[in-house]
N, C-alpha and C positions, 0 to 999 in steps of 0.2 A: 833929956828927950830920947824917946825910943828911936834907935837908928833904923829900925825896920818897920815903922808904922805904915799902915796902908788902910784905906777905907774900903768898905764893902761896895760891891758894884752890882749892876744888873745889865740886861740886854741893851739898854740905851748906851752903855759905855762899850761893851764888847758884845757884838751881836752873835746870835745863833743863826746859822745859815743852813737851811735844809737843801741838801744836794741830791735827794733821792731821784728826781727826774733826770738829772745829769748822769747819775750812775746807771739808771735803768735803761734810758733811751739814747744817751749821748747828746741830748739837746742842751746846748750851752746857754741859751738865752736868759733864762730866769736866774741861774746861778751867777752868770757873768755880771749882771748889774749889782747884785748884792755883794759879791766879792770885791768888785771895783770900788764900791763905796766904802767898805770896811778897810780895804788895803790903803786907800788914800787918806782916810780919816784917823784910824787908830793903829793899823798894821797888825791887829790881832782879831781873830774871830773863831767861834766854835763851829764845827761841822757836824750836823746830824744827818741821818739818812744816808750815811756813807756805805752801808751794806756789809761792813765787817761783822761777822757773827759774834755775838757776845762771848761764846765759848772760846773763840780764837783769841780774843783780847785777854780773857781770864787765863788761858793757857800760857800766854806770853808773860803775864805777871807771875804766875806760879813758878815757871822755870827761872825767872829773874830772882825771885825770893830765894829759891833753893840754891841757885848759884852763889849768891852773895853770902849764904850761910855755910858754904864749903870752907874747909881749912885753907889757910893762906897759901900753903904749898901747892894745892890744886889750882888755885887762881893764878899764882905766880908762874905756874908752868906755861901759861900763855901770856906772859908779861907784855905790855904794850910796846909797840915799836914806833919808828918814825913814819910809818905808813898809816898810823892811827888804826891799828888792829890789835886787839887783845885787851887784857885787864890792866887798869890803871889804879894804883893805890891812892888812898887819901893823902893829900899833901902835894900831889904832882900837878895840880891845875890851879893857876892863879890868873884871874882875869886881868886884862890890861888896866892899870890904874888902881887895882884893888890893894888894900892895906895888908891882906893876908891871904893864904891859900883857901880854896873852897873846901867845905866839909862834905865830901862825897867820894864814892868809889864809882868807877865807870868800866863797862865792858863795851868795846867798839867792834863792829863787824860791818861788812858790806856785801856787794854783789859777789856771787860764787863763780861767775863765769868769765871774769877778766881781772887782771891785776889791779891792786895788790892782793896777795893771798890773805885769806882770813887766818886767824890764830885761835883755833878752838882748843880748849883745855882737854888733854887726853883723859883725865879722870872724871869727865862730866859730859859724856856724849849727847845727852838730852838737849844740851844747849843749842846745838846746831839744828837738830831735827825739829825742835819745837819752836824755834824762833823764825826760821825761814818762811813758813806759810804766812805768818803775820807780816813779815817784811815785804813779801811779794804783794800782799793785799794793799798795803799802804802805798807802794810804788804805783799800783793801778790808780789809786785815788790821786796821787800826785800828777799823773798824766792827765786825768780828767780835769783837775783844777787848772792846770796850765792851758788846756784847751779853752776853758771858760775865761781865763785871763786874756788870752789872745783875742777872743770874741769881744771882750770889754774894751779893747783898744781898736776895734773895727778892723782887725787883722784876720786872716784865715785861721781857723781853729787849730790847724796843724803847724802853726808858726814855730813852735818850740821843738818839734819832733826831731829835727836833724841835730839839734844840740844835745839830745839825750840818747844817742845811739849806744854809747858806752857810759851810761850815767854813773857818777860818783856817789849815788845814793848810799848812805851809810846809816846804820842804826847805833843807838847807844842804849844799854841798860844802865840806869843810874840809881844808886842807893845812897840815900841821905840819912845818916843816923840822927837821932834827936839832938837838937842844939842844947849844949850844956851851959852852966853858968860861966865856965871858962871861955867858951866860944862867944858868949854874949859880951864878956868883958873885952874880948879882942875885936868886937864888931864883925864877927865872922858870919858869912852867909853859906848856905848850901851851894849856891852859885851867886857870886857877886854881880852887881849890875853890869850888863853887857848887851850887845846886839849879836844876833846870830850871823855867821859868816857868809852863808850861802844864799840860796834862792827861796826855798820854802821849807819850813819845819812843820812836821805833823807830830803832835805830842799826845801820848796816852798817859794820863796821870791817875794815880790811885786816889782814894777818898780822904787823904790826910790834909790836903790843901797845902798852901805855902808859896804858890806861884803868884808873883806880883808884877804889875805892868805900870810903866810910867807914861802917863798921858802926855799929849803935846803941850799941855799947860804946865807940866812939871809935877803933877800930883800923882802919888803912888796909889794904885787901886789893886784889890785882890782879883785874881782870875780863878775862882773856885772850881772844883771838879763839878761837871755836869754829867751824870751817868749816861753812858752810851755814846758820848761825843768824843771827837778829837779836837784839840786846840791847834789851830794853824796860825803861823805868823810869817811875816815877810822878813827875809834876811837882807844883808847888806848888798849882796850881788844882784838881787832883784830890784832893790832901790836904785842901784847904779844902772841896770839895764833899762829901767823905766824913766831914766833921767830925773830921778827924785820925785816922780809923781806918786809912786808907792812909798810908804814909810817903813823903815826898819826900826822897830821900837825897842827901847831899852827895857829890860826885864831882869828879874832876879828871883831867887828861891831861898826861903828860910823855913826850916822844919821845926816849928814850935809845938807840934802835935803831941809830943811825948812818945810817939810810935816810930817805927822804922818806915820811911817813906821811899816809894819806888816810882820811877817814871820811865817811859820808853819813848824818846824822840827818834824820829827818822828824818834825816836831812836830805831832802830831795833835790840834788844838785846835778848840773850838767856833766857831760863828758869832759875829761881833763883838758882837751885841746879846743873846747868850744869857746868861741870868741864872744865875749859879752860887750856889746856896743849899743848904746842908746839909739843910734841911727837905724839899727835893724828893726826897732819897734816903732819907727815912724818919726823920730825926733829929727827936725831939720838940722843940717850941718852947723849952721850958725848958732843954734840953741843948745847944742850938746855940751853938757857940763863935765863929762867924763870921757877919757880916752879909752879905746878898746883894751881889754885885758883878757887873758885866758882864765877860765875858771880855776884851773890848777894853780896858777901863779897867785891868784888872789887868796885862795884858801890856804895855801902853803905859808904865805906871809903871815896870815893871822894865827895859824897853828904855832909857828915859831915864837910868837910873842906870848903864848898862853901856857904851853905844856912843857913840863920839865924834861921829857925825854929828848927834846930838841936842843937842850942847853947843856947836855953832859959833855 
């Protein structure tokens, strides 16, 4: 049996949500209903009409491809640290419960104006200058989507703003080499089945495919690239914040395209000291399923279980 089998899907499974009105005028009403439905039913959706220029997305991909093609000594000059900044080699990420490590390289970065400091490679200055415009654009989308989510809960649109004053939003460049016969024999994935740790993930994926999502019925489906869109999914922290009303969905990646695969997720997470408490989003005290926790404590606990640099 194929360990990574998944069926093709369509918008009935993972909807495409047009947020052009939200981005142009700030009106949350239309997007709020669609996002609320997708977040409670499947936890994944595509965003169209987000307003990021195609050339900005292509520039981000171009610099990612060029970075991962650099000699290892250039990449290793910004080796990943325990603040999740810098380059991580293949073999250093193992999802909790996975049989083997992930088949990927990653470069991590975050906000430039507050700690922790980014680790940009000295021999490749383009990385910083060409990534930050895309990062800032995605963070703007993150803010807009959170305003729509608040509206969907009949809360003021700015409900999440105070939790994001020093956002831990961080990006990843991810390179997935083609899966080999040896990888297949090990049942290795580009990323093994997992849920995301934080609040919202915004994913730009290239045209090679390979992202797969597990539905609530337990069936694996493809989440293929749709040109011009971002994939957005709910993370564990937002599921917790919404008292499990939103669903953080298991997903995985396998690169069987025969080509190099690249993706660029941005994890739009709150300030480190932001307290995630279902009561703050209207859950009655007697119905709250989760105790308050700071965003930093939650994400740090997950990082320590996943990445090798925390285990040295």
